[in-house]
VMD Tcl script that draws the C-alpha trace (Angstrom):
set ca {
  {276.36 14.05 120.62}
  {273.88 11.91 119.42}
  {273.92 8.51 121.36}
  {273.16 5.19 119.65}
  {269.42 3.77 120.37}
  {268.88 -0.02 120.37}
  {265.76 -1.14 120.09}
  {264.86 -4.92 120.76}
  {261.91 -6.93 122.37}
  {260.96 -6.38 125.96}
  {262.06 -9.45 128.61}
  {260.30 -10.31 131.62}
  {263.33 -8.77 133.66}
  {262.82 -5.63 131.84}
  {259.53 -4.93 134.08}
  {261.02 -2.59 136.54}
  {262.43 -0.41 133.75}
  {259.35 -0.42 132.13}
  {257.20 0.79 134.90}
  {260.00 3.34 136.16}
  {259.70 5.00 132.56}
  {256.14 4.56 132.94}
  {256.06 6.46 136.23}
  {258.02 9.22 135.41}
  {256.84 9.65 131.97}
  {253.04 9.53 133.42}
  {254.04 11.88 136.03}
  {255.60 14.53 133.33}
  {253.22 14.20 130.73}
  {249.81 14.17 132.52}
  {250.58 16.31 135.50}
  {248.17 19.07 133.60}
  {245.98 17.35 132.18}
  {244.84 14.35 135.05}
  {244.24 14.57 138.68}
  {247.13 13.14 140.15}
  {245.05 10.43 141.76}
  {244.05 9.38 138.46}
  {247.63 9.16 137.02}
  {248.70 7.12 140.34}
  {245.28 4.44 139.66}
  {246.97 4.00 136.26}
  {250.50 3.61 137.28}
  {249.18 0.96 140.26}
  {246.33 -0.90 138.05}
  {248.10 -0.57 134.13}
  {251.70 -1.06 135.39}
  {251.22 -3.89 138.21}
  {254.30 -5.87 137.75}
  {252.40 -9.00 136.57}
  {250.46 -7.27 134.41}
  {253.46 -6.06 132.42}
  {255.09 -9.39 132.60}
  {251.53 -10.75 131.00}
  {251.66 -8.05 128.05}
  {255.34 -8.96 127.51}
  {254.61 -12.58 127.41}
  {251.56 -12.69 125.43}
  {253.82 -10.35 122.74}
  {256.47 -12.61 122.49}
  {254.11 -15.58 121.60}
  {251.84 -13.54 119.28}
  {252.86 -12.62 115.49}
  {250.37 -9.64 115.55}
  {251.98 -7.92 118.83}
  {254.92 -6.16 120.27}
  {256.30 -5.00 123.20}
  {259.37 -3.29 122.71}
  {262.35 -1.45 124.60}
  {264.43 1.21 123.60}
  {267.72 1.87 124.99}
  {270.08 4.52 125.47}
  {273.47 3.75 127.46}
  {272.29 0.19 128.36}
  {269.57 1.42 129.97}
  {265.76 1.43 129.16}
  {265.10 5.00 127.89}
  {261.47 3.95 126.33}
  {258.86 1.29 125.38}
  {256.27 0.63 122.74}
  {253.16 -1.84 123.34}
  {251.24 -2.77 120.05}
  {248.36 -5.42 119.63}
  {245.15 -6.09 118.69}
  {241.97 -4.46 120.21}
  {238.26 -5.94 120.37}
  {236.83 -2.18 119.08}
  {240.07 -1.14 116.77}
  {241.97 -3.73 115.45}
  {245.76 -3.25 115.46}
  {246.18 -0.77 117.85}
  {249.17 1.24 119.48}
  {248.57 0.54 123.24}
  {251.30 2.59 124.88}
  {254.61 4.22 123.60}
  {256.57 6.32 126.34}
  {259.88 8.05 126.77}
  {261.51 8.38 130.10}
  {261.79 12.41 130.47}
  {265.60 12.78 130.43}
  {265.40 11.19 126.95}
  {262.64 13.17 125.04}
  {263.71 14.69 122.03}
  {266.38 12.11 121.42}
  {264.46 10.29 118.90}
  {263.82 7.37 121.03}
  {259.88 7.43 120.05}
  {260.91 7.33 116.42}
  {263.24 4.41 117.15}
  {260.55 2.45 118.38}
  {258.17 3.72 115.53}
  {260.44 2.77 113.05}
  {260.97 -0.70 114.53}
  {257.19 -1.21 114.92}
  {256.50 -0.30 111.10}
  {259.67 -2.71 109.94}
  {257.60 -5.20 111.90}
  {254.13 -4.71 110.40}
  {255.40 -3.80 106.40}
  {254.47 -0.96 104.21}
  {251.03 -0.38 103.78}
  {249.47 -1.39 107.42}
  {247.80 0.85 109.33}
  {246.92 1.22 113.16}
  {244.96 3.11 115.69}
  {246.04 4.67 118.57}
  {244.53 7.16 121.27}
  {245.53 10.59 122.46}
  {244.16 13.13 124.89}
  {243.70 16.17 123.00}
  {245.55 18.69 125.24}
  {248.66 16.58 124.76}
  {250.14 19.00 122.27}
  {253.21 17.03 122.50}
  {252.26 13.63 121.63}
  {249.82 14.75 118.81}
  {252.86 16.69 117.04}
  {254.62 13.37 117.44}
  {252.17 11.45 115.63}
  {251.22 13.99 113.19}
  {255.08 13.39 111.92}
  {254.08 9.97 111.09}
  {251.15 11.16 109.07}
  {248.59 10.31 111.78}
  {244.90 11.41 111.07}
  {241.79 11.92 113.13}
  {239.22 9.01 112.55}
  {236.73 9.45 115.39}
  {236.40 10.06 119.28}
  {235.72 8.19 122.18}
  {235.55 8.54 125.89}
  {237.65 10.92 127.90}
  {240.48 11.14 129.02}
  {242.23 9.69 125.79}
  {239.34 10.61 123.58}
  {240.92 11.49 120.07}
  {241.47 8.43 118.10}
  {243.79 8.58 115.35}
  {245.33 6.14 112.46}
  {248.53 6.02 111.14}
  {249.13 4.71 108.21}
  {252.62 3.02 107.88}
  {254.37 4.63 104.64}
  {256.19 2.67 101.73}
  {259.36 1.68 102.74}
  {259.15 0.44 106.90}
  {262.11 2.78 107.91}
  {260.56 5.74 106.42}
  {261.35 8.94 108.51}
  {258.60 11.23 109.50}
  {257.98 14.79 108.15}
  {261.33 16.76 109.18}
  {258.93 19.77 109.20}
  {257.22 19.34 112.45}
  {258.05 19.73 115.76}
  {260.63 18.12 117.61}
  {260.28 14.09 118.14}
  {259.83 12.31 121.16}
}
mol new
graphics top color blue
foreach p $ca { graphics top sphere $p radius 0.5 }
foreach p [lrange $ca 0 end-1] q [lrange $ca 1 end] { graphics top cylinder $p $q radius 0.2 }
display resetview
């Protein structure tokens, strides 16, 4: 049975739930790819409550930014942060799904919502670790192409062009969704 996924703008009250999804997702996703101390450093610094709150507030006041959450059964199951990057332009800074919700369409719902906001023909970049096969397969379903490399650990730079029709689904012939 598929449970409905609702995507909406993040609010300041979502900070604890976003941090909880981040902690669970980072620990599950990167356990084999990063040192445990590095994972904890990122969670401490990049997901400090004030930092997440500031990103949510900026997105609420900048039409070129989005901080979205996806809810299942009334709880935050994933989130997405999109904003301009000083070097790469339009940039998907983060998209993470709670481990219990991986494969349920949460990541797809978040990207569809972002693409609807961006409009057909828009393009953006994101980075991913080469060893993160699940994420690479997910982005490939959306047509992501490698456009460069940068400093480790997130060294693979990808570009996604929003397909004609912002609600277009990713290719069905690829691995399970996030």
